[in-house]
C-alpha positions in Angstrom: -35.4 98.7 -192.8 -32.0 98.0 -191.9 -29.9 97.1 -194.9 -27.6 94.2 -195.2 -24.5 93.2 -196.9 -27.0 91.1 -199.2 -29.0 93.8 -199.8 -25.9 96.0 -200.8 -25.0 93.5 -203.3 -28.5 93.2 -205.2 -28.1 96.8 -205.4 -24.5 96.5 -207.2 -25.4 93.8 -209.0 -28.2 95.9 -210.4 -26.2 99.1 -211.0 -23.7 96.4 -212.7 -26.8 95.0 -215.2 -27.5 98.9 -215.8 -23.9 99.5 -217.3 -22.9 101.9 -214.6 -18.9 101.7 -214.1 -17.5 100.9 -210.6 -17.0 104.5 -209.4 -20.8 105.3 -210.8 -21.8 102.5 -208.4 -20.2 103.7 -205.8 -20.9 107.2 -206.0 -24.8 106.6 -206.1 -24.9 104.2 -203.1 -22.3 107.0 -201.4 -24.8 109.6 -201.9 -28.0 107.5 -201.2 -26.8 105.6 -198.0 -23.6 108.3 -196.7 -21.2 106.2 -194.1 -23.5 102.7 -194.4 -22.9 102.5 -198.2 -20.0 99.9 -199.1 -16.4 100.4 -199.7 -15.1 101.1 -202.7 -13.2 98.1 -202.7 -16.2 96.0 -202.0 -17.8 97.6 -204.9 -14.9 96.9 -207.2 -14.6 93.2 -206.2 -18.4 92.4 -206.7 -18.5 93.9 -209.8 -14.9 91.4 -210.9 -16.9 88.6 -209.8 -20.2 89.4 -211.6 -17.7 89.6 -214.9 -16.2 86.5 -214.3 -20.3 85.4 -214.5 -21.6 84.8 -211.5 -24.9 85.4 -210.3 -25.4 84.6 -206.6 -24.9 86.8 -204.0 -25.2 84.7 -201.6 -21.5 83.6 -199.6 -20.1 80.7 -201.1 -19.3 77.6 -198.9 -15.6 77.5 -197.9 -13.3 74.6 -197.2 -11.9 73.9 -193.6 -13.4 74.3 -190.8 -16.3 75.9 -189.4 -16.2 79.0 -187.9 -17.4 78.8 -184.6 -16.0 75.2 -182.7 -16.6 76.1 -179.4 -19.0 73.2 -178.9 -19.2 70.8 -175.8 -17.6 67.8 -178.0 -14.7 70.3 -178.6 -14.6 71.2 -174.9 -15.2 67.8 -173.4 -11.8 66.2 -175.7 -9.5 69.6 -174.8 -10.6 68.8 -170.8 -8.8 65.3 -171.8 -6.0 66.2 -173.7 -5.1 68.7 -170.2 -5.9 65.1 -168.0 -3.7 63.3 -170.3 -0.5 65.7 -170.1 -0.8 68.6 -167.9 2.3 70.2 -170.0 0.0 70.2 -172.9 0.9 73.1 -175.5 -2.0 75.6 -177.5 0.2 73.9 -181.1 -0.5 70.3 -179.9 -4.0 70.9 -179.1 -4.5 72.7 -182.4 -2.9 69.9 -184.1 -4.6 67.3 -182.5 -8.3 68.9 -182.7 -8.0 71.2 -185.5 -9.6 74.1 -184.0 -8.2 77.8 -184.4 -5.7 79.3 -181.3 -8.7 81.8 -180.6 -11.4 78.6 -180.0 -8.4 77.2 -177.8 -8.2 80.2 -175.7 -11.8 80.8 -175.3 -12.2 76.7 -174.3 -9.5 77.2 -171.7 -10.4 79.9 -169.7 -14.3 80.9 -170.6 -15.6 77.5 -170.5 -13.1 74.9 -168.2 -11.8 77.8 -166.4 -8.2 76.1 -166.2 -4.9 78.1 -165.7 -1.3 77.3 -166.4 1.2 77.8 -163.0 4.6 76.7 -161.8 4.6 73.3 -160.2 5.9 74.8 -156.4 9.7 73.0 -155.4 9.5 71.2 -152.4 13.0 69.3 -150.7 11.2 65.7 -150.0 7.5 64.3 -150.9 7.1 62.9 -147.1 4.8 60.6 -146.1 2.2 61.3 -143.7 4.3 59.1 -141.3 7.1 60.6 -141.9 5.3 64.0 -141.1 4.1 62.8 -138.1 7.5 61.7 -137.0 9.1 65.6 -137.2 6.2 67.0 -135.5 6.2 64.7 -132.8 10.6 65.4 -132.8 9.8 69.2 -132.5 7.4 68.3 -129.4 9.7 66.5 -127.8 12.3 69.2 -128.1 10.1 71.9 -127.3 9.4 69.8 -124.3 12.9 68.8 -123.5 14.1 72.8 -123.4 11.4 74.0 -121.9 9.5 76.0 -125.2 13.1 77.0 -126.0 13.9 79.1 -122.7 16.6 76.5 -121.7 20.2 77.8 -122.2 21.2 73.7 -123.3 19.6 75.1 -126.8 23.0 77.0 -128.0 24.5 73.5 -128.0 21.9 71.8 -130.4 23.2 71.5 -134.1 21.4 70.3 -136.8 22.7 68.8 -140.1 21.8 66.5 -143.1 23.3 64.9 -145.6 22.0 65.9 -149.7 23.3 64.7 -152.9 24.7 67.4 -155.3 23.6 66.8 -158.9 25.3 68.4 -162.2 22.2 68.9 -163.9 20.4 71.8 -165.4 16.8 72.5 -163.5 14.0 73.1 -166.0 13.1 76.0 -166.6 10.1 78.0 -164.8 8.5 77.7 -168.2 8.8 73.9 -168.5 7.3 73.5 -165.1 4.2 75.1 -165.9 1.1 72.7 -166.2 -2.5 73.3 -166.6 -4.9 73.4 -163.2 -8.5 73.1 -163.1 -10.2 75.4 -161.0 -11.0 73.1 -158.0 -7.5 71.5 -157.6 -4.5 71.9 -155.7 -1.4 73.9 -156.8 1.1 71.3 -158.2 4.5 70.8 -156.5 7.6 69.2 -157.5 10.2 67.5 -155.9 13.2 69.2 -156.6 15.7 66.1 -157.5 16.6 64.4 -160.9 19.2 62.1 -162.7 22.1 63.4 -163.5 25.2 61.9 -164.9 27.4 63.0 -161.9 26.9 63.9 -158.3 28.4 64.6 -155.0 27.5 63.6 -151.3 27.6 66.7 -149.2 27.0 66.5 -145.7 26.3 70.5 -143.8 26.1 71.5 -139.8 24.1 74.4 -138.7 24.4 76.0 -135.1 22.6 78.7 -133.4 25.3 81.2 -134.9 24.7 79.8 -138.6 26.7 77.7 -140.5 29.5 75.2 -138.9 31.0 73.0 -141.5 30.7 71.7 -144.9 31.8 68.3 -145.1 32.2 66.4 -149.0 31.7 62.5 -148.6 34.8 61.3 -151.1 34.0 57.9 -152.6 31.2 57.2 -150.3 28.0 55.9 -151.2 25.9 55.6 -147.7 26.5 57.5 -144.2 25.3 56.2 -140.7 25.3 57.5 -137.3 28.6 55.4 -136.6 30.2 57.5 -139.4 28.8 60.8 -138.5 30.2 59.9 -134.7 33.4 58.5 -135.1 34.6 60.3 -138.2 32.8 63.1 -139.6 31.6 65.4 -136.6 34.9 64.7 -134.1 37.1 66.2 -137.1 34.7 69.1 -137.8 33.4 69.9 -134.2 36.4 68.7 -131.8 36.9 68.7 -128.2 33.1 68.4 -128.0 31.4 65.1 -126.8 28.7 64.3 -129.3 24.6 62.9 -128.6 23.6 62.1 -131.9 19.9 61.9 -132.9 18.9 59.5 -136.1 15.4 59.6 -136.8 14.2 57.0 -134.2 16.5 56.5 -131.5 19.5 58.4 -129.3 23.1 57.2 -130.0 25.0 58.8 -127.1 28.5 58.6 -127.0 29.1 60.8 -124.0 25.7 60.8 -122.2 27.0 62.8 -119.3 29.4 65.4 -120.0 28.2 69.0 -119.0 29.2 70.2 -122.8 28.0 67.6 -124.7 26.6 68.7 -127.9 23.4 67.0 -129.6 23.5 67.1 -133.5 20.1 66.5 -135.1 20.7 64.5 -138.3 
């Protein structure tokens, strides 16, 4: 029969009642059971307990949480915390549910199969209609310029304006969120509040960057500002047609050196 801890405790108690010393008890156990015998510190601790009047060899009940808390109730509670706050941390779960870090880790990875990943940054959160408009425009350009083989594509420049914000973006660690196994990877629009900002317009052509314009003291821009002020100043000597979202506004439609700006 394999001896367990309580069997050895009973033998230690018997030797204690026999009047053996701690060392004598340990030597006897070691000679009989070799490496299976309890250590000298265990014998010493139990002698101390018996000297204080303890008679039971059973483990006493301990205050605090139970050894295992990985139960369906706790698993569901952790799942709800994640759904309420995808940025919730281990310490917040521990404080809310009173369970250990080890149990939290087991619930998250073995039972819920979640992982914490960084949100992927995207420039704009486009609607389906906006996405379709961009696809339609690309198809129109491919047809107009014969799938890119027409040399007229060299006259196409593209530009856009954007607010440059004076703020520190959150760190990679701050942007991580919990994601369940069957969920898509999260995205995050690169935009946020700041105390100061500056509108910048940038233009690019086939050879790369053409111009960058800071819009001083301007709140909004439109096609008229582009065609009458911005583009003539930065691309002089060219006739310009501007494509703005839904229609063309052509200032000179019949010139051979016309440049098409996609805004």
